[in-house]
C-alpha positions in Angstrom: 24.9 64.7 23.2 27.3 67.3 21.6 28.4 68.3 25.1 28.9 64.7 26.1 31.1 63.8 23.2 33.4 66.7 23.9 33.5 66.0 27.6 34.5 62.4 26.9 37.3 63.5 24.6 38.6 66.1 27.0 38.5 63.7 30.0 40.4 61.1 28.0 43.1 63.6 27.0 43.4 64.7 30.6 43.9 61.0 31.6 46.6 60.6 29.0 48.4 63.8 30.3 48.2 62.6 33.9 49.9 59.3 32.7 52.9 61.5 31.7 52.4 61.6 27.9 53.4 64.6 25.8 50.6 66.9 24.8 50.5 65.9 21.1 50.6 62.2 21.9 48.0 62.7 24.7 45.6 64.3 22.2 46.0 61.5 19.7 45.5 58.8 22.2 42.7 60.7 23.9 40.7 60.9 20.7 41.4 57.3 19.8 40.3 55.9 23.2 37.1 58.1 23.1 35.8 56.9 19.7 34.1 53.7 20.8 32.2 55.3 23.7 31.1 58.3 21.6 29.9 56.1 18.7 28.0 53.7 21.0 26.4 56.5 22.9 25.3 58.3 19.7 24.0 55.2 18.0 21.8 54.3 21.0 20.3 57.8 20.9 20.0 57.6 17.1 17.9 54.4 17.5 15.3 56.3 19.6 15.4 59.2 17.2 14.6 57.0 14.2 11.8 55.2 16.1 10.3 58.7 16.9 10.5 59.6 13.2 8.6 56.5 12.3 5.9 56.5 15.0 5.7 60.2 15.8 3.5 62.8 14.1 3.4 66.5 13.7 5.8 68.4 16.0 7.2 65.2 17.5 8.2 63.9 14.1 9.9 67.3 13.5 11.7 67.1 16.8 12.9 63.6 15.9 14.2 64.8 12.6 16.1 67.6 14.3 17.4 65.2 16.9 18.8 62.8 14.2 20.4 65.6 12.2 21.8 67.2 15.3 23.3 63.8 16.4 25.0 63.3 13.1 26.4 66.9 12.9 27.5 66.9 16.5 29.3 63.6 16.0 31.1 64.9 13.0 32.1 68.2 14.7 33.2 66.6 18.0 35.4 63.9 16.3 36.7 65.8 13.2 36.3 69.5 13.5 37.6 69.8 17.1 40.5 67.6 16.2 41.4 69.8 13.3 41.3 72.9 15.5 43.4 71.4 18.2 46.0 70.0 15.7 46.1 73.3 13.9 46.9 75.1 17.2 49.5 72.5 18.2 51.2 72.6 14.7 51.8 76.4 15.3 53.5 75.6 18.5 50.8 77.0 20.8 49.9 75.4 24.1 46.5 74.0 25.0 45.2 73.3 28.5 42.3 71.0 29.3 41.7 72.1 32.9 42.4 74.9 35.4 43.3 75.0 39.1 39.6 74.7 40.1 38.8 71.7 37.9 42.2 69.9 37.8 41.5 67.5 40.7 37.7 67.4 40.5 36.6 63.9 41.4 40.0 62.5 40.8 41.4 59.6 42.8 38.0 58.7 44.3 37.8 55.3 45.9 34.1 54.8 46.2 33.1 51.1 46.7 30.2 51.0 44.3 29.9 47.2 44.0 30.1 46.7 47.8 27.3 49.1 48.4 25.0 47.9 45.6 22.3 46.5 48.0 21.7 49.9 49.4 21.2 51.2 45.8 18.8 48.4 45.0 16.7 49.1 48.1 16.6 52.8 47.3 15.6 52.1 43.7 12.9 49.6 44.9 11.4 52.1 47.3 11.3 54.8 44.6 9.7 52.3 42.1 7.0 51.2 44.6 6.0 54.7 45.6 6.1 55.9 42.0 4.0 53.0 40.7 1.6 53.5 43.5 0.9 57.1 42.4 0.7 56.1 38.7 -1.9 53.4 39.4 -3.9 55.4 42.0 -3.6 59.0 41.0 -2.9 58.5 37.3 -2.0 61.3 34.9 -3.4 64.4 33.3 -3.5 63.5 29.6 -3.2 66.0 26.9 -5.7 66.4 24.1 -3.4 64.2 22.0 -4.4 61.2 24.1 -7.9 62.0 25.1 -9.3 63.7 22.0 -11.1 67.0 22.2 -10.7 70.7 21.3 -8.1 72.7 23.1 -8.0 76.5 23.0 -5.4 78.9 24.5 -7.2 82.1 25.2 -5.7 85.5 26.2 -7.7 88.1 28.2 -7.1 91.8 28.6 -7.1 91.6 32.4 -6.2 89.0 35.0 -8.9 86.3 35.6 -9.1 83.3 37.9 -9.1 79.8 36.5 -11.9 78.9 38.9 -14.2 81.6 37.5 -13.4 80.7 33.9 -14.0 77.0 34.7 -17.4 77.7 36.2 -18.6 79.6 33.2 -17.3 77.2 30.6 -18.5 74.1 32.5 -22.0 75.7 32.6 -21.9 76.4 28.9 -20.7 72.9 27.8 -22.5 71.0 30.6 -19.3 69.4 31.9 -16.5 67.6 30.3 -14.3 70.7 30.4 -10.7 71.3 31.6 -9.4 74.8 32.4 -5.8 75.6 33.4 -3.8 78.7 33.8 -1.3 78.9 30.8 1.5 81.4 31.1 0.0 83.9 33.5 -3.3 85.0 35.1 -4.5 86.6 31.9 -4.1 83.4 29.8 -6.0 80.2 30.1 -6.1 76.8 28.3 -9.5 75.4 27.8 -10.2 71.8 26.7 -13.6 70.4 25.9 -14.9 67.1 24.4 -18.2 68.7 23.4 -19.3 67.2 20.0 -15.8 65.9 19.4 -17.2 63.0 17.3 -18.8 65.6 15.0 -16.2 66.4 12.3 -18.3 69.1 10.6 -17.4 72.7 10.3 -20.8 73.6 11.8 -19.8 71.8 15.0 -16.5 73.7 15.1 -18.4 77.0 14.7 -20.9 76.1 17.3 -18.2 75.3 19.9 -16.4 78.6 19.1 -19.5 80.6 19.6 -20.4 78.8 22.8 -16.9 79.5 24.1 -17.2 83.1 23.2 -20.6 83.5 24.9 -19.2 81.9 28.1 -16.1 84.1 28.2 -17.0 87.5 26.7 -17.9 89.0 30.1 -14.3 88.4 31.3 -13.0 91.1 28.9 -12.8 94.7 30.2 -13.0 96.0 26.6 -16.0 94.8 24.6 -15.0 91.9 22.3 -16.8 90.8 19.2 -17.0 87.2 18.1 -14.8 87.9 15.1 -12.1 89.6 17.3 -12.4 86.7 19.7 -11.7 84.1 17.0 -8.8 86.0 15.3 -5.8 87.8 16.8 -4.7 89.5 13.6 -6.1 92.9 14.6 -6.3 92.2 18.3 -3.8 90.5 20.7 -6.6 89.0 22.9 -9.0 86.1 22.2 -8.1 82.6 20.9 -4.3 82.7 20.2 -4.1 79.0 19.3 -6.5 76.0 19.0 -6.1 72.3 18.3 -8.6 69.5 17.5 -8.0 65.8 17.9 -10.7 63.3 17.2 -11.1 60.2 19.4 -9.9 57.8 16.7 -6.8 59.9 16.1 -6.2 60.1 19.9 -6.4 56.3 20.2 -3.9 55.9 17.4 -1.5 58.4 18.9 -1.6 56.6 22.3 -1.0 53.2 20.6 1.9 54.5 18.5 3.5 56.1 21.6 3.3 52.8 23.5 4.8 50.9 20.5 7.6 53.5 20.2 8.7 53.1 23.8 8.6 49.3 23.7 10.5 49.1 20.4 13.1 51.5 21.8 13.6 49.2 24.8 13.9 46.1 22.5 16.2 47.7 19.9 18.5 49.2 22.5 18.7 45.8 24.4 19.6 44.0 21.2 22.3 46.6 20.3 24.0 46.6 23.7 23.9 42.8 24.0 25.4 42.5 20.5 27.9 45.3 20.9 29.3 44.0 24.2 28.8 40.3 23.2 26.8 39.4 26.3 23.2 39.6 27.3 24.0 40.8 30.8 25.1 44.2 29.5 21.8 44.6 27.7 19.8 43.5 30.8 21.6 46.0 33.0 21.0 48.8 30.5 17.3 47.8 30.0 16.6 47.8 33.8 18.1 51.3 34.2 16.0 52.5 31.3 12.8 51.1 32.9 13.7 52.8 36.2 14.4 56.2 34.4 11.1 56.0 32.6 9.1 55.1 35.7 10.8 57.8 37.6 9.8 60.5 35.1 6.3 59.1 34.9 6.0 59.1 38.7 7.1 62.7 38.9 4.4 63.7 36.4 1.8 61.7 38.3 2.8 63.0 41.7 3.1 66.7 40.8 0.4 67.2 38.2 -2.1 69.7 39.6 0.4 70.8 42.3 3.1 72.7 40.4 2.1 76.0 38.8 2.4 74.7 35.3 0.9 71.9 33.3 2.4 68.4 33.4 0.3 66.8 30.7 1.2 63.4 29.2 1.1 64.1 25.5 3.1 63.6 22.3 5.8 66.0 23.6 6.1 64.1 26.8 6.6 60.8 24.9 9.3 62.6 22.8 10.9 63.6 26.1 10.8 60.1 27.5 12.4 58.6 24.3 15.1 61.3 24.4 15.8 60.4 28.0 16.0 56.7 27.0 18.7 57.6 24.5 20.5 60.0 26.8 20.4 57.5 29.7 21.8 54.7 27.5 24.6 57.1 26.3 25.6 57.6 29.9 25.4 53.8 30.6 27.3 52.8 27.5 30.2 55.1 28.3 30.6 53.4 31.7 30.2 49.9 30.1 32.8 50.8 27.5 35.3 51.8 30.3 34.6 48.5 32.2 35.2 46.5 29.0 38.5 48.4 28.6 39.6 47.7 32.2 38.8 44.0 31.8 41.0 43.9 28.7 43.8 45.8 30.4 43.6 43.9 33.7 42.2 40.4 32.9 43.5 38.8 36.2 42.1 41.5 38.4 38.8 40.9 40.3 35.7 41.8 38.3 34.4 43.9 41.2 37.6 45.9 41.5 37.6 46.6 37.7 34.1 47.9 37.9 34.9 50.1 40.9 37.9 51.5 39.1 35.9 52.1 35.9 33.1 53.9 37.7 35.5 56.1 39.7 37.4 57.0 36.6 34.3 58.1 34.7 32.7 59.9 37.6 33.9 63.4 36.6 32.7 62.9 33.1 29.2 61.7 34.3 28.8 64.7 36.6 30.2 67.3 34.1 27.9 66.0 31.3 24.8 65.9 33.5 25.5 69.4 35.0 26.0 71.1 31.7 22.9 69.5 30.2 20.8 70.4 33.2 21.8 74.0 33.0 20.5 74.2 29.5 17.2 72.4 30.3 16.5 74.5 33.4 17.0 77.6 31.3 14.5 76.3 28.8 12.1 75.3 31.5 12.2 78.7 33.2 12.4 81.0 30.2 11.2 78.9 27.3 7.5 79.6 27.7 4.5 77.5 28.8 4.2 75.4 25.6 7.6 73.8 26.0 7.9 73.8 29.8 6.5 70.4 30.5 8.8 68.9 27.8 11.9 70.6 29.3 10.9 69.5 32.9 10.6 65.9 31.8 14.0 66.0 30.2 15.5 67.8 33.2 14.1 65.1 35.6 15.4 62.3 33.4 18.9 63.8 33.0 19.1 64.5 36.8 18.3 60.8 37.6 20.6 59.3 34.8 23.8 59.3 36.9 22.0 57.3 39.6 20.8 54.7 37.2 23.9 54.3 35.1 26.4 54.4 38.0 24.5 52.9 40.9 22.0 50.6 39.2 22.9 49.4 35.7 26.5 48.4 36.5 25.9 46.6 39.8 23.1 44.6 38.1 25.6 43.5 35.4 28.0 42.5 38.1 25.4 40.4 39.9 24.4 38.8 36.6 28.0 37.9 35.9 28.4 36.4 39.4 25.2 34.3 38.9 26.4 33.2 35.5 29.9 32.3 36.8 28.4 30.2 39.6 26.1 28.4 37.2 29.1 27.7 34.9 31.2 26.4 37.8 28.4 24.1 38.9 28.0 22.7 35.4 31.7 22.2 35.1 31.8 20.4 38.5 28.9 18.1 37.4 30.7 17.3 34.1 33.9 16.5 36.0 32.0 14.2 38.4 30.3 12.3 35.5 33.7 11.7 33.8 35.1 10.3 37.1 32.2 7.9 37.4 
């Protein structure tokens, strides 16, 4: 979001410079014209952050708090601090450039007929939705312990072991109901069991710990005591983390996650419809959000168990989905804002032409923002460690598909809804005229 605000400002300043304005005036007008898009984009993401704060728990609530604080601070720095720095440099008579010879003409003067090709985009989106929903309903997901309930342990060994061998031993010990996955290398496994999860006593916890130790002790090259296995204070191997979620808590978490997503959809629809004073804007934005959400869900359903890292649906995944919702809406709102601006500037121009011009004029901003955000997310996914990898992958997939939904899906839908509304109004006006003549 911080990147996007600065990209919007810089792109607007470049537009003013291309219009022939002097540098100081271009900066002033660029900031002024960028305010509405930046505020709308940040507010939509802020809505999802607040909903996460209310319905999230633990790390997810902490993430939501960080997201909200980050949004507010990035908004202040992008609008005020950068303006102060630029004005300070200009007041000292120093020049500022907003492009270079490689980026100056990037995606400028494009003439893509987005509105005319909208049926192709609809067909592509429909095929993706059908395939994705098919996998979701047939294959399903791998749910994390947050949603299923159970005890989860991350266990480090002093040598490489195979997940199959560990699974066989642990399944034998707990008589089924066990999930074993490689977690950050061949010497580290994540074990989840539902054995006696209804029993909240410390005796049950101790029993499960000892059963796990007895099942895995033979995998260590160096003799390992139960005490060393349970604690990594004096020994790097053994249980390095554990988590316990009861079935009631898991059910509550799943319910709250569903409520959070639905409330985000409703709140954002209301905000966009009110902000742009027409329900068609909200509908277009909402449909693009649903597509983004289904796309990410489909990816997790299709590739769980295939990729060499976990793709669990848990609280972190829900946080990622809600963040994608906010990010996607930010992308869509920027485009909607430009369409509204073009309709004000050129009220007699055909609506389809205004939309095409608006989409082409914001294309460089859309690509630049998505590319810079993807670079960061891919770095986190690759180097951030196993715990956060699924979260980063979900965000990366969502950010990658956002340009498709905001440019090729949300806006054409708004156009078709406008056309349908105009035809209906024309028919009603014709009927009224006919009645008056009679």
